[in-house]
N, C-alpha and C positions, 0 to 999 in steps of 0.2 A: 504494500500500500504506500503510495507516494504521498509525502507530506506537501501540503500547499504552503508555499512561502510567499506571503504578501509583502510588498515593500511598504514599510511603515515610514511615516514622515520622520525626519531627523528630530531628535529631542532638542527642544529649545527652552531654556529656563525662562520663566516669566514671573511676573509678580512685582512686588515693590522694588526688589534689588535690580531687576532688569530695567524697570522704568527709571530708577535712580541713575543707573549707568548711562542710559540714553540721554537723560537730562543733563548730566555732567558733561558728556561728550558734546552735546549741542552748545552748552555754555562755554566750554573751552574753545570750540570752533568760532563762536561769536566773538570771543575776546581776542584770541590769537590769530584767527583766520585759518583757512584750510591750506596747509602747506602744499598738498598735491594740486589743488586748483590754482593756487598762486603760481606754482611752477608751470602749469599748463598754459595759463593766460600770459605770463610775462617772460617765461624762460628762466626765471630766477626763483629759488626757494624763498619762502617767507623769511624775511630778515629777523622778525621778532622771534621766531622759533629756532633760528640758526645762531643764537647767542649774541645778537647785536646789542642788547641792553644789559645782559647779565653775564659778565665774563667768567670763563671756567677758571677755577683756582685749584692748585695742587699744593699741599703742604707736606714736606718731608723733614725728617730729623735724623741726624747722625750724632756721633760723639762730640763733634765740634760746633755744630750750628743747627738751627732750624731754618729751612728755606721755603719761602712762599713764591710760587710761580703763577702768574696771571696771564692768560691769553687775551690779548687786546688787538686782534687783527684789524688792519686798516687805520689804526690810531697812531699818532705821533707822540713823542715823549712829552712835548709841551701841552698836550691835551689831557695828561694824567697828573693827578695831585696825590701825593703820598705824605701823610702826617702821622705824628705820634702825639696823643693827648691822653693824659691820665691812664697810662698803661694800655692804651688801645692803638693799634695800627689801623689807619683808615685809608682806604683806596677810593678815590673819586675820579670821575671823568664824565665826559659827554661825547657821545658818538653820533656822527652824521655820516650816513652811507647813502650813496646815490648810484644807481645802475641805469644805463640807458641802452635800449635795443632798438635798432632801426631796420626797417625793410622798405620795400617800394611803396607800400600803401599806408604804413603807420609808424608811429614812434611810441615806444613804451618807456616811461621813466618811473623807476621805483625808488623811493627814498625812505630811510628809517632814521629817526632821531630818538635819542634817549639818553638820559643821565643815569649813572649807576653810582652806588655808594655802598661799600662793603667795609665792615669793621671786624677786627680780630683781636682778641686779648693777647697781650704779650706775656708769656710766662715769666715768673720771677728769676728763673735761671738764665735769662737772656741779658746780655750787656747792652742796654738800650743806646748808649753812646757810640757803640761800634756798629750799629745797623747800617748796612749799605744797600744800595739798589742800582741795578743796571737795566737798560732798556735796549733790546735789539730785535729788529724785524717783527715788531708787534708782540714781543714777549717781555713782560716785566719780571725780573728776578730780584727778590728781596732776601738778603742773607742776614740772619740774626745770630751772631756768634754767642756762644754760651759763656757765662762767667767762669773763670778758672776755679776748680775745686768744688763745683756744684755737683752733688750727687743726683743722679736721675734714676729712675726705675722704681721698683716696688720692693717693699720690705714688709715682712710679717710682724705684726705686733701681738705679743703674748697677752692674753686676757687673763687677769688674775682675780682672785676673790678678795 
């Protein structure tokens, strides 16, 4: 006896979580724009979602220093402001990006403007007077040397009665 195998529709979750996800997706698309449709219309990805206003930051640490690296493509050194105030390292800047595409019948110009402001606490083990920064090809590198003789790491504390 052969069993009949009907094709059942694929299971799709529904309910309040599916509705919530759809609403969140729609809200993000309204706020940031649709990266795929922006690329199709202009030939360029949406600059807001490509990191135009919020630079990517990496922080690494070794025995000698803590290093902060910020990617600021298309920016010049004079467009970036780096300050130390009350134990906080603050990176500020304003980005203006413009792309233009021409063909026989039309001209498409896409611009993105935005200011960014990021602050990071400076650990006590850093010698604030020795902090140095370099800027090369859109990459900011801040080197924060550690004070000599500062212990880092973890130690176990014995709990007594």
